[in-house]
C-alpha positions in Angstrom: 44.8 37.6 -37.7 41.8 39.9 -36.0 41.9 43.4 -37.1 40.2 45.7 -34.4 38.8 48.9 -36.3 37.4 51.5 -33.4 35.1 53.9 -35.9 33.7 55.7 -32.8 31.3 58.5 -33.6 31.6 57.7 -37.4 29.9 54.5 -37.1 26.6 55.8 -36.8 26.9 59.0 -39.0 25.1 58.5 -42.6 27.6 60.8 -44.1 30.6 58.2 -43.2 28.8 55.2 -43.9 30.2 54.2 -47.5 33.7 55.0 -45.4 33.0 52.8 -43.0 32.2 49.9 -45.0 35.0 50.6 -47.3 37.0 50.3 -44.4 35.3 46.9 -43.2 35.9 45.5 -46.8 39.5 46.3 -46.9 39.4 44.5 -43.3 38.2 41.3 -44.7 40.4 41.4 -47.6 43.7 41.6 -46.0 42.3 39.1 -43.4 41.2 36.7 -46.8 44.9 37.6 -48.2 46.8 36.9 -44.8 45.1 33.3 -44.9 46.1 32.6 -48.5 49.8 34.1 -48.2 50.0 31.8 -44.6 49.0 29.3 -46.6 51.6 29.4 -49.5 54.3 29.7 -46.9 53.3 26.5 -45.3 53.3 24.7 -48.6 56.8 26.5 -48.9 58.0 25.3 -45.9 56.6 21.5 -45.4 56.2 20.5 -49.2 58.8 22.6 -51.2 61.4 19.8 -51.8 58.6 17.6 -53.4 57.4 20.5 -55.5 58.4 20.2 -59.3 60.3 22.9 -60.5 57.7 24.3 -62.5 55.4 24.8 -59.1 58.4 25.8 -57.3 59.1 28.9 -60.0 55.0 29.3 -59.8 55.0 29.3 -56.0 57.9 31.9 -56.0 56.4 34.2 -58.5 53.0 34.0 -56.7 54.8 34.7 -53.5 56.8 37.9 -55.0 54.0 39.1 -56.9 51.3 39.1 -53.8 54.2 40.8 -51.4 55.1 43.6 -53.6 51.4 44.1 -54.1 50.8 44.2 -50.2 53.6 46.5 -50.4 52.0 48.8 -52.9 48.5 48.4 -50.8 50.5 49.8 -47.9 51.8 52.6 -49.3 48.4 53.8 -51.2 46.6 53.4 -47.8 49.4 55.7 -46.1 49.3 58.3 -48.7 52.1 57.5 -50.7 51.7 57.8 -54.4 53.6 53.9 -55.5 53.3 55.2 -59.3 56.7 57.2 -58.5 57.9 54.4 -55.8 60.5 51.9 -57.0 58.0 49.4 -55.9 56.6 50.1 -59.6 59.6 48.9 -61.0 59.7 45.9 -58.7 56.2 45.3 -59.7 56.8 45.3 -63.5 59.9 43.1 -63.2 57.9 40.9 -61.6 55.3 41.0 -64.3 58.1 40.1 -67.2 59.2 37.2 -65.2 55.7 35.8 -65.1 55.6 36.8 -69.1 58.7 34.8 -69.7 57.5 32.0 -67.3 54.5 31.6 -69.4 56.4 31.6 -72.9 58.7 28.8 -71.2 55.5 26.8 -70.4 54.2 27.3 -74.1 57.2 26.2 -75.9 56.7 22.7 -74.5 53.0 22.8 -75.4 53.8 23.7 -79.1 53.5 21.3 -81.9 56.6 19.3 -82.6 57.8 19.2 -86.4 58.2 15.5 -88.0 62.0 16.2 -89.9 61.9 13.5 -91.9 58.5 14.2 -92.8 59.1 17.5 -93.5 62.7 16.5 -95.5 60.4 14.0 -97.6 58.0 17.2 -98.5 60.8 19.2 -99.6 62.3 16.7 -101.5 59.2 15.9 -103.3 58.1 19.1 -103.8 61.5 20.5 -105.6 62.9 19.7 -108.9 64.6 16.2 -109.7 68.5 17.1 -110.7 68.5 13.7 -112.7 65.8 15.4 -115.0 67.8 18.4 -116.1 69.6 15.9 -118.7 69.6 17.5 -122.3 66.8 16.1 -124.3 64.8 15.0 -121.6 62.4 18.4 -121.1 60.2 18.2 -118.2 58.1 20.9 -119.5 57.7 19.8 -123.2 55.2 21.2 -125.4 52.6 19.3 -126.6 51.3 19.8 -129.8 47.8 18.6 -130.3 46.7 17.6 -134.2 43.6 19.3 -135.6 41.1 16.3 -137.1 
């Protein structure tokens, strides 16, 4: 993708040099972003069946966020306030989906409880019902003899 920007008289004017540089930077970033999106689309077309469920979900979330982010930038470049546009709610929805996916991934990595060991700890820490017989006091007072 080749973007041609013609700045005409603004190119040599020092007053607009910052604006020209900003436009050139935007142009370069758009080209890089386009390459990344093309690579992801190629991966999706050629290797989608080979991807794991986790990789598919991450690819979909990335593509959703990238495309909606591009639309956000397009609105900004055209002078539209995207904070009052439905794209803001869509980006928020995608962020929530990303957070849910992160929580699901973290569930797999959290430590597991050894139930049998926990039962043994609890059983040994609790009172023993057999020692509750009358005449067999566990907390018996001890008397010391004075010498």
